[in-house]
C-alpha positions as CSV (number, residue, x, y, z in Angstrom):
1,M,0.0,0.0,0.0
2,R,1.3,3.5,-0.9
3,R,2.2,5.8,2.0
4,R,-0.1,8.9,2.1
5,R,1.9,12.1,2.4
6,S,0.4,15.3,3.5
7,V,0.1,18.1,1.0
8,M,2.5,21.0,1.6
9,S,0.8,24.3,2.3
10,E,1.3,27.1,-0.3
11,A,3.1,29.2,2.3
12,T,5.6,26.4,3.1
13,Y,6.1,25.7,-0.6
14,F,7.0,29.3,-1.3
15,I,9.1,29.8,1.8
16,L,11.2,26.8,0.8
17,A,11.3,28.1,-2.8
18,A,12.5,31.4,-1.6
19,L,15.4,29.8,0.2
20,L,16.6,27.7,-2.9
21,D,18.9,30.5,-4.0
22,G,20.6,30.9,-0.6
23,P,20.1,32.0,3.0
24,L,17.6,34.9,3.6
25,H,16.5,36.8,6.7
26,G,12.8,37.0,7.7
27,Y,11.9,40.2,5.9
28,A,13.6,39.0,2.7
29,V,11.7,35.7,2.9
30,I,8.4,37.7,3.1
31,K,9.3,39.8,0.0
32,R,10.6,36.8,-2.0
33,T,7.4,34.7,-1.3
34,Q,5.3,37.7,-2.4
35,E,7.3,38.0,-5.6
36,Q,7.4,34.3,-6.4
37,S,3.7,33.7,-5.7
38,G,2.5,36.7,-7.7
39,G,1.2,38.2,-4.4
40,R,-0.9,35.3,-3.4
41,V,1.3,34.5,-0.4
42,D,1.5,37.6,1.8
43,L,2.9,36.5,5.1
44,A,2.5,38.5,8.3
45,V,5.6,38.6,10.5
46,G,4.1,36.4,13.2
47,T,2.9,33.8,10.7
48,L,6.3,33.7,9.0
49,Y,8.2,33.1,12.2
50,G,5.7,30.5,13.4
51,A,6.2,28.7,10.0
52,L,10.0,29.1,10.2
53,D,10.0,27.6,13.7
54,R,7.9,24.6,12.5
55,M,10.1,24.1,9.4
56,T,13.2,24.3,11.5
57,D,11.8,21.7,14.0
58,G,10.9,19.5,11.0
59,G,14.4,19.7,9.5
60,L,13.3,21.5,6.4
61,I,15.4,24.6,7.1
62,E,18.1,25.6,9.6
63,V,19.6,28.8,11.0
64,D,22.5,29.9,8.8
65,R,23.7,32.8,10.9
66,E,22.7,35.7,13.1
67,E,23.8,39.2,13.0
68,V,22.9,42.6,14.4
69,V,21.8,45.3,12.0
70,A,20.9,48.8,13.4
71,G,20.8,47.3,16.9
72,R,18.3,44.6,15.9
73,P,19.1,40.9,15.6
74,R,18.7,39.4,12.2
75,R,18.5,35.7,11.7
76,Y,19.2,34.1,8.3
77,F,17.7,30.7,7.3
78,R,18.9,28.2,4.8
79,I,17.2,25.2,3.2
80,T,18.4,21.7,4.2
81,A,18.8,18.7,2.0
82,L,15.5,17.4,3.3
83,G,13.8,20.8,2.6
84,R,15.2,20.8,-0.9
85,A,14.0,17.2,-1.6
86,S,10.5,18.1,-0.1
87,V,10.0,21.2,-2.2
88,E,11.2,19.3,-5.3
89,E,8.8,16.5,-4.6
90,E,5.9,18.9,-4.1
91,A,6.8,20.7,-7.3
92,G,6.6,17.4,-9.1
93,R,3.3,16.6,-7.5
94,L,1.9,20.0,-8.5
95,A,3.2,19.6,-12.1
96,A,1.6,16.2,-12.4
97,A,-1.7,17.5,-11.1
98,A,-1.5,20.4,-13.5
99,A,-0.8,18.1,-16.4
100,V,-4.1,16.3,-15.9
101,V,-6.0,19.5,-16.5
102,T,-3.7,21.2,-19.1
103,G,-3.6,18.0,-21.1
104,R,-7.4,17.8,-21.2
105,T,-8.0,21.5,-21.9
106,A,-5.4,21.4,-24.7
107,A,-7.2,18.4,-26.2
108,S,-10.6,20.2,-25.9
109,K,-9.2,23.1,-28.0
110,R,-8.5,21.0,-31.0
111,P,-11.1,21.1,-33.7
112,V,-13.5,18.2,-33.7
113,R,-14.1,16.6,-37.1
114,G,-16.9,18.4,-38.9
115,T,-16.5,21.6,-36.9
116,G,-14.5,24.7,-37.3
117,P,-14.6,27.6,-39.8
118,A,-14.7,25.5,-43.0
119,A,-17.6,23.4,-41.8
120,A,-19.5,26.4,-40.5
121,A,-19.1,28.1,-43.9
122,G,-20.4,24.9,-45.6
123,G,-17.0,24.0,-47.0
124,A,-15.4,20.6,-47.1
125,V,-13.7,19.4,-44.0
126,I,-10.6,17.3,-44.5
127,A,-9.5,15.4,-41.5
């Protein structure tokens, strides 16, 4: 029997995607997720840090470094090998799911025999 895996949330997916290019601090993660999601994922600071804590506990990300900027601590996070594998697996799952629909909609746009401009004008249809 196939093991059932939980579906990754859109926020988790885009946070991991944001970290694929290298470590980022919290505010940069928020901006990158907004950009990459076309604005669909707009994380509040509290939501982000809760998600980062859960993802750290789950081994998907880890703290890369901490520094102080303008007197405020700034923590950078990086994706782990498990996080990279998880987001790649989710991307594959999403692509396969999308292919089911895009394959069917592309097929439905092809003219059906006896339809189209030539048939509508009373002309011969060669198929």
